[in-house]
FIKEPA-563585 format. One line per field, with one value per atom (N, C-alpha, C, O): residue number from 1; residue in one letter; x negated, y negated, z negated. Coordinates in Angstrom, 2 decimals. Each point is the difference from the previous one (the first is absolute). Layout:
pos: c(NUM ...)
code: c(a ...)
xx: c(X ...)
yy: c(Y ...)
zz: c(Z ...)
This chain:
pos: c(1 1 1 1 2 2 2 2 3 3 3 3 4 4 4 4 5 5 5 5 6 6 6 6 7 7 7 7 8 8 8 8 9 9 9 9 10 10 10 10 11 11 11 11 12 12 12 12 13 13 13 13 14 14 14 14 15 15 15 15 16 16 16 16 17 17 17 17 18 18 18 18 19 19 19 19 20 20 20 20 21 21 21 21 22 22 22 22 23 23 23 23 24 24 24 24 25 25 25 25 26 26 26 26 27 27 27 27 28 28 28 28 29 29 29 29 30 30 30 30 31 31 31 31 32 32 32 32 33 33 33 33 34 34 34 34 35 35 35 35 36 36 36 36 37 37 37 37 38 38 38 38 39 39 39 39 40 40 40 40 41 41 41 41 42 42 42 42 43 43 43 43 44 44 44 44 45 45 45 45 46 46 46 46 47 47 47 47 48 48 48 48 49 49 49 49 50 50 50 50 51 51 51 51 52 52 52 52 53 53 53 53 54 54 54 54 55 55 55 55 56 56 56 56 57 57 57 57 58 58 58 58 59 59 59 59 60 60 60 60 61 61 61 61 62 62 62 62 63 63 63 63 64 64 64 64 65 65 65 65 66 66 66 66 67 67 67 67 68 68 68 68)
code: c(m m m m k k k k l l l l i i i i y y y y n n n n d d d d t t t t k k k k k k k k e e e e v v v v k k k k i i i i g g g g d d d d r r r r v v v v l l l l l l l l e e e e c c c c q q q q e e e e v v v v r r r r i i i i v v v v k k k k i i i i e e e e i i i i p p p p l l l l v v v v p p p p a a a a s s s s n n n n g g g g r r r r i i i i c c c c v v v v d d d d e e e e g g g g v v v v e e e e t t t t i i i i c c c c y y y y w w w w p p p p s s s s m m m m f f f f n n n n a a a a t t t t w w w w v v v v e e e e r r r r e e e e d d d d r r r r)
xx: c(15.42 -0.97 0.71 0.85 -1.22 0.56 -1.06 -0.99 1.21 -0.92 0.58 1.15 -1.95 0.49 -0.95 -1.19 1.76 -0.81 -0.63 0.70 -2.01 -0.71 0.47 0.05 0.28 0.35 1.42 0.22 0.75 1.39 0.45 1.02 -1.77 0.35 1.27 0.55 -0.08 1.15 -0.46 -1.13 2.02 -0.32 -0.05 0.84 -1.83 -0.12 1.06 0.11 0.65 1.07 -0.03 -0.43 0.90 0.14 0.97 1.06 -1.41 0.81 -0.50 0.40 -1.28 -0.58 -0.74 -0.67 0.81 -0.76 -1.15 0.22 -1.43 -1.20 -0.92 0.09 -0.97 -0.98 -1.25 -0.52 0.04 -1.25 -0.78 0.40 -1.50 -0.84 0.82 -0.08 0.88 0.82 1.15 0.59 -0.28 1.11 0.98 -0.41 1.70 0.99 0.26 0.28 -0.37 0.24 1.00 0.22 0.37 0.98 -0.56 -0.54 0.67 -0.46 0.98 1.21 -1.74 0.85 -0.24 0.82 -1.93 -0.31 -0.98 -0.90 1.08 -0.93 -0.48 0.80 -2.10 -0.59 -0.60 -0.89 1.39 -0.52 -1.38 -0.33 -0.49 -1.32 0.16 0.83 -1.60 0.10 -0.99 0.20 -1.26 -1.00 -0.35 0.22 -0.77 -0.31 -0.91 0.12 -1.00 -0.92 0.62 -0.62 1.83 0.66 0.78 0.41 -0.20 0.82 1.30 0.81 -0.60 1.19 -0.10 -1.06 2.17 0.01 1.34 1.02 -1.03 1.21 -0.03 -0.95 2.01 0.06 0.97 1.09 -1.52 0.81 0.23 -0.79 1.90 0.36 -0.62 0.38 -1.31 -0.65 0.52 -0.73 1.98 0.60 -0.16 0.96 -2.17 -0.26 -0.31 0.30 -0.90 -0.40 0.13 0.14 -0.18 0.01 -1.43 -0.65 0.18 -1.37 0.06 0.79 -1.65 -0.04 -1.23 -1.09 1.29 -1.06 -0.06 0.94 -2.05 -0.12 0.91 0.19 0.38 0.86 -0.69 0.66 -1.97 -0.71 0.10 -0.16 0.43 0.19 1.23 0.10 0.82 1.23 0.03 1.05 -2.21 -0.11 0.98 0.74 -0.76 0.91 -0.80 -1.11 1.70 -0.65 1.02 1.16 -1.60 0.85 -0.01 -1.05 2.21 0.12 0.71 0.66 -0.81 0.62 -0.46 0.76 -2.03 -0.55 -0.24 -0.52 0.90 -0.19 -1.14 -0.31 -0.30 -1.05 -1.40 -0.98 0.86 -1.33 -0.18 -1.05)
yy: c(-2.53 -0.28 0.11 0.86 -1.77 0.06 -0.39 -0.66 1.08 -0.25 -1.12 0.07 -1.11 -1.13 -0.27 0.31 -0.90 -0.49 -1.31 -0.88 0.73 -1.19 -1.28 -1.05 1.11 -1.23 -0.49 -1.21 2.12 -0.42 0.13 -0.56 1.30 0.30 0.84 0.12 0.48 0.89 1.39 0.40 0.33 1.35 0.96 -0.07 0.95 1.05 1.05 0.45 -0.05 0.97 1.09 -0.21 1.39 1.10 -0.44 -0.56 0.83 -0.40 -1.26 -0.29 -0.47 -1.19 0.39 1.03 -1.86 0.19 -1.01 -1.19 1.71 -0.83 0.29 1.05 -2.00 0.20 0.63 -0.43 1.45 0.66 0.23 0.80 -1.50 0.10 -0.20 0.80 -1.86 -0.41 0.98 -0.08 0.97 0.94 -0.17 -0.07 0.00 -0.11 1.39 0.96 -0.87 1.27 -0.27 -1.15 2.22 -0.12 0.61 1.11 -1.83 0.50 1.07 -0.24 1.43 1.11 0.41 0.71 -1.16 0.38 -1.00 -0.49 0.19 -0.86 0.78 0.38 -0.13 0.74 -1.00 -0.76 0.78 -0.93 0.45 1.18 -2.10 0.36 0.90 -0.28 1.35 0.93 -0.30 0.43 -1.15 -0.39 -1.47 -0.49 -0.21 -1.42 -0.33 -1.08 1.98 -0.27 0.25 -0.30 0.84 0.34 -1.18 -0.90 0.92 -1.02 0.57 -0.73 2.04 0.61 0.10 -0.25 0.60 0.16 -0.42 0.01 -0.38 -0.24 1.01 0.04 0.77 1.01 -0.45 -0.49 0.66 -0.45 1.14 0.93 -1.02 0.96 -0.51 -1.05 1.82 -0.39 0.82 0.25 0.17 0.77 1.49 0.69 -0.19 1.42 0.42 1.12 -2.00 0.34 -1.18 -1.15 1.45 -1.01 -0.16 0.97 -2.21 -0.28 -1.04 -0.94 1.11 -0.92 -0.90 0.45 -1.72 -1.00 -0.75 0.03 -0.70 -0.89 -1.20 -0.41 -0.17 -1.17 -1.17 -0.79 0.67 -1.11 0.04 -1.03 2.19 0.10 -0.79 -0.39 0.14 -0.72 -1.36 -0.63 0.20 -1.26 -0.02 -0.96 2.06 0.14 0.24 0.52 -0.93 0.09 0.39 -0.41 1.20 0.31 -1.18 -0.58 0.23 -1.07 0.56 1.04 -1.75 0.38 1.40 0.76 -0.46 1.29 -0.03 -0.98 2.03 0.09 0.95 0.16 0.47 0.98 -0.61 0.73 -2.02 -0.61 -1.01 -0.63)
zz: c(-17.16 1.04 1.33 0.21 0.71 1.34 1.01 -0.32 1.54 1.10 0.86 0.44 -0.21 0.81 1.17 -0.05 1.11 1.11 -0.45 -0.50 0.66 -0.46 0.68 -0.64 1.92 0.72 -0.29 -0.06 -0.12 -0.21 -1.45 -0.39 -0.41 -1.40 -0.12 -1.09 2.20 -0.03 -0.41 0.27 -0.93 -0.45 1.19 0.90 -0.90 1.01 -0.32 -1.14 2.15 -0.22 1.05 1.13 -1.53 0.95 1.08 -0.29 1.52 1.14 0.68 1.13 -1.80 0.63 1.27 0.05 0.96 1.23 -0.03 -0.18 0.36 -0.09 1.19 0.62 -0.33 1.06 -0.58 -1.03 1.71 -0.37 1.28 0.84 -0.71 1.20 1.26 0.93 -0.90 1.15 0.31 1.07 -1.99 0.19 -1.16 -1.16 1.46 -1.05 -0.59 0.72 -2.05 -0.71 -1.13 -0.38 -0.14 -1.07 -1.28 0.02 -1.13 -1.29 -0.48 -0.07 -0.25 -0.43 -1.45 -0.59 0.00 -1.37 -0.60 0.69 -1.96 -0.73 -1.21 -0.86 0.78 -1.11 -0.98 0.35 -1.59 -1.00 -0.46 0.10 -0.59 -0.53 -1.24 -0.87 0.81 -1.12 -1.12 -1.14 1.45 -0.99 0.24 1.11 -2.09 0.17 1.19 0.59 -0.23 1.11 1.37 1.02 -0.98 1.26 0.56 -0.74 2.05 0.65 0.55 0.57 -0.74 0.55 1.51 0.58 0.06 1.45 0.57 -0.69 1.96 0.77 1.15 0.78 -0.68 1.04 1.08 -0.28 1.54 1.12 0.99 0.10 0.61 1.04 1.30 0.51 0.01 1.25 1.17 0.96 -1.04 1.08 -0.20 -0.33 0.53 -0.10 -1.44 -0.40 -0.36 -1.37 -0.95 0.43 -1.72 -1.04 -0.51 -0.36 0.33 -0.44 -1.10 0.06 -1.07 -1.14 0.08 0.36 -0.71 0.04 -1.31 -0.79 0.55 -1.15 0.23 1.14 -2.19 0.15 0.71 0.68 -0.82 0.64 1.53 0.65 -0.07 1.45 0.45 1.16 -2.08 0.30 -0.70 -0.10 -0.39 -0.73 -1.17 -0.21 -0.56 -1.15 -1.28 0.03 -1.15 -1.30 -1.06 0.06 -1.04 -1.14 -0.96 -0.27 -0.25 -1.00 -1.22 0.06 -1.16 -1.26 -0.47 -0.59 0.88 -0.44 -1.50 -0.53 -0.14 -1.45 -0.38 -1.17 2.18 -0.27 0.07 -0.17 0.40 0.10 -1.10 -0.09)
């Protein structure tokens, strides 16, 4: 299973710089879904703290999932 950006079909990777609410942030952690109903999380460094969001905030989707 891998996480991809819906618009480019490129894999989401730690270190990617992405826009979040008009601010550029860096992806520092990717949490895979632990159960079929989960979407996992993407964690970003927002300067002072690390915050985790749903992949849909970055227009990203898990593909090749074997748990569903």
